[in-house]
C-alpha positions in Angstrom: 3.8 5.1 -7.5 3.5 1.5 -8.8 5.8 0.5 -11.5 4.8 -1.6 -14.0 6.6 -3.9 -17.0 4.3 -4.1 -19.8 4.7 -6.6 -22.7 3.3 -5.9 -26.2 3.3 -8.0 -29.0 3.8 -6.5 -32.7 2.6 -9.2 -35.5 3.6 -7.8 -38.3 6.7 -5.6 -36.3 6.6 -2.0 -34.4 6.9 0.6 -37.3 7.4 3.7 -36.1 8.8 6.3 -38.4 11.8 8.1 -37.5 10.3 11.9 -38.6 8.0 14.2 -37.7 5.3 11.9 -38.0 6.8 9.5 -35.2 7.2 12.0 -32.6 3.7 13.3 -33.0 3.0 9.7 -32.2 4.8 9.2 -29.4 3.8 12.8 -27.9 0.1 11.5 -28.4 1.0 8.2 -26.4 2.4 10.8 -23.6 -0.4 12.7 -23.9 -3.1 10.0 -23.6 -0.8 8.6 -20.2 -0.8 11.6 -18.5 -4.3 12.0 -18.9 -4.7 8.7 -17.3 -2.0 9.4 -14.5 0.1 7.2 -16.3 3.8 8.3 -17.2 5.9 5.9 -19.8 9.4 5.7 -18.8 11.2 3.8 -22.0 10.9 1.0 -23.7 13.1 -2.0 -25.0 12.0 -3.1 -28.5 13.7 -6.6 -30.0 15.5 -6.7 -32.7 12.6 -8.0 -35.1 10.4 -5.6 -33.5 8.1 -7.7 -32.6 8.3 -7.4 -28.9 8.2 -4.7 -26.4 9.0 -4.8 -22.8 7.3 -1.3 -22.0 8.5 0.3 -17.9 5.4 2.7 -17.1 4.9 4.4 -13.8 1.0 4.8 -13.0 -1.6 3.8 -10.4 -2.9 0.2 -11.0 -2.7 -2.5 -14.6 -5.8 -1.6 -14.8 -4.9 2.7 -15.6 -2.2 0.9 -17.8 -4.4 -1.3 -19.8 -6.8 1.6 -20.2 -4.2 4.0 -21.8 -3.4 1.4 -24.0 -6.3 0.8 -25.2 -6.7 4.6 -25.5 -3.4 4.9 -27.4 -4.5 1.7 -30.3 -1.4 -0.6 -28.3 -1.9 -4.1 -27.5 -0.9 -5.1 -23.9 0.1 -9.0 -23.5 0.8 -8.9 -19.9 1.6 -6.3 -17.0 3.3 -7.4 -14.1 3.9 -5.3 -11.1 8.2 -5.4 -10.6 10.9 -3.5 -8.7 14.4 -2.1 -9.3 16.9 -4.6 -8.5 20.2 -3.7 -9.7 24.1 -4.4 -8.4 24.4 -1.8 -6.2 21.5 -2.6 -3.6 23.8 -4.0 -0.8 25.2 0.0 -0.8 
């Protein structure tokens, strides 16, 4: 399955509470993703919480964009990526 880097901008900052409400929001995102054949691996968030860089597995950029729309999430850019780490030569 291809892996993608998804860049998002949140002008007001990403605000997911660290409580049951936040857990329900994340569970809803995961469920919508699953229905679209997409898996959220993890995300990086800037200190000001205005940009995220998310790693997803999915069948296509269109599938990534489709579930983002269902989840009410912005998408600035979707790029297919591959893993490159310092241990690639072993």
